[in-house]
C-alpha positions in Angstrom: 0.0 0.0 0.0 2.9 2.3 0.8 4.3 1.9 -2.7 1.0 2.9 -4.3 0.8 6.1 -2.4 4.4 6.9 -3.4 3.5 6.2 -7.0 0.6 8.5 -6.9 2.6 11.2 -5.1 5.3 10.9 -7.7 2.7 11.1 -10.5 1.1 14.1 -8.9 4.4 15.9 -8.6 5.3 15.0 -12.2 2.0 16.5 -13.4 2.4 19.6 -11.2 5.9 20.1 -12.7 4.6 19.6 -16.2 1.9 22.2 -15.7 4.5 24.6 -14.4 6.6 24.1 -17.5 3.6 24.4 -19.7 2.6 27.7 -18.0 6.1 29.0 -18.4 6.2 28.1 -22.1 2.8 29.8 -22.6 4.1 33.0 -20.8 7.3 33.0 -22.9 5.3 32.5 -26.1 3.0 35.4 -25.2 5.9 37.6 -24.4 7.6 36.8 -27.7 4.4 37.3 -29.7 3.8 40.7 -28.0 7.3 41.8 -28.8 7.0 40.7 -32.4 3.7 42.6 -32.8 5.1 45.7 -31.1 8.1 45.7 -33.5 5.9 45.1 -36.5 3.6 48.0 -35.6 6.6 50.3 -34.9 8.0 49.4 -38.4 4.7 50.5 -40.0 4.9 54.1 -38.7 1.4 54.0 -37.3 0.4 56.9 -35.2 -0.9 56.8 -31.7 -4.5 57.9 -30.9 -3.1 61.1 -29.2 -1.0 62.0 -32.2 -4.0 61.4 -34.5 -6.3 63.6 -32.3 -3.7 66.4 -32.2 -3.4 66.5 -36.0 -7.2 66.2 -36.4 -7.6 69.2 -34.1 -5.0 71.2 -36.1 -6.8 70.3 -39.3 -10.2 71.4 -37.9 -8.7 74.7 -36.7 -7.2 75.3 -40.1 -10.5 74.5 -41.8 -12.3 77.0 -39.6 -9.7 79.7 -40.2 -10.0 79.1 -44.0 -13.8 79.5 -43.8 -13.4 82.7 -41.8 -10.9 84.1 -44.3 -13.1 83.2 -47.2 -16.0 85.0 -45.6 -13.8 88.1 -45.1 -12.6 87.9 -48.7 -16.2 87.5 -50.0 -17.3 90.5 -47.9 -14.4 92.6 -49.2 -15.1 91.7 -52.8 -18.8 92.7 -52.3 -17.9 96.0 -50.7 -15.4 97.2 -53.3 -16.8 99.5 -56.0 -18.1 97.6 -59.0 -18.3 94.4 -57.0 
């Protein structure tokens, strides 16, 4: 009976160790994949959300300034003699 308990204890320890190794391999694979994806994205020159929003704001401001200048120009053209 004692040898059966030792057998099961050894098998349990073996399975516990195997699960630890599997978890370690999973973690290592995830880290490697994340690193690869990060490098791939960096090589593509994608912009961050903050950078995109900043440029978008600048474009909106420029559009509004252009509209205001166009309105002023239209008003000046209407006010000049013969216009």
